[in-house]
C-alpha positions as CSV (number, residue, x, y, z in Angstrom):
1,X,173.0,188.5,88.1
2,X,174.2,191.4,86.0
3,X,177.9,192.4,86.2
4,X,179.1,195.6,84.6
5,X,181.6,195.1,81.8
6,X,184.2,197.3,83.5
7,X,184.1,195.1,86.7
8,X,184.4,191.9,84.7
9,X,187.4,193.3,82.8
10,X,189.0,194.5,86.0
11,X,188.7,191.1,87.5
12,X,190.2,189.4,84.5
13,X,193.0,191.9,84.4
14,X,193.9,191.4,88.1
15,X,193.9,187.7,87.7
16,X,196.0,187.9,84.6
17,X,198.6,190.1,86.3
18,X,198.7,187.8,89.3
19,X,198.9,184.5,87.4
20,X,201.0,185.4,84.3
21,X,203.1,188.1,86.0
22,X,203.9,190.3,82.9
23,X,206.3,193.2,83.4
24,X,204.6,196.4,84.4
25,X,206.1,198.3,81.4
26,X,204.3,195.8,79.1
27,X,201.0,196.4,80.9
28,X,201.5,200.2,80.6
29,X,202.4,199.9,76.9
30,X,199.3,197.8,76.1
31,X,197.0,200.2,78.0
32,X,198.6,203.3,76.3
33,X,198.5,201.6,72.9
34,X,194.8,200.7,73.3
35,X,194.0,204.3,74.4
36,X,195.8,205.7,71.4
37,X,194.1,203.3,69.0
38,X,190.7,204.4,70.1
39,X,191.4,207.9,68.8
40,X,193.1,206.9,65.5
41,X,191.9,206.3,62.0
42,X,191.9,202.6,62.7
43,X,189.1,202.9,65.3
44,X,186.2,202.3,62.9
45,X,188.0,199.2,61.4
46,X,188.7,197.7,64.8
47,X,185.1,198.5,65.9
48,X,183.6,196.7,62.9
49,X,185.9,193.7,63.5
50,X,184.9,193.5,67.2
51,X,181.2,193.6,66.4
């Protein structure tokens, strides 16, 4: 069974929000921060660390 990565991440995110119950502003800050990091000078460094 092959599951797309976006679907797996969505399931983990929904479970995390339901179980841990972080404040919504923290979720928004983390999403915005991740989005901004992908377009920064640190993106190649982060990409090499992840791979």
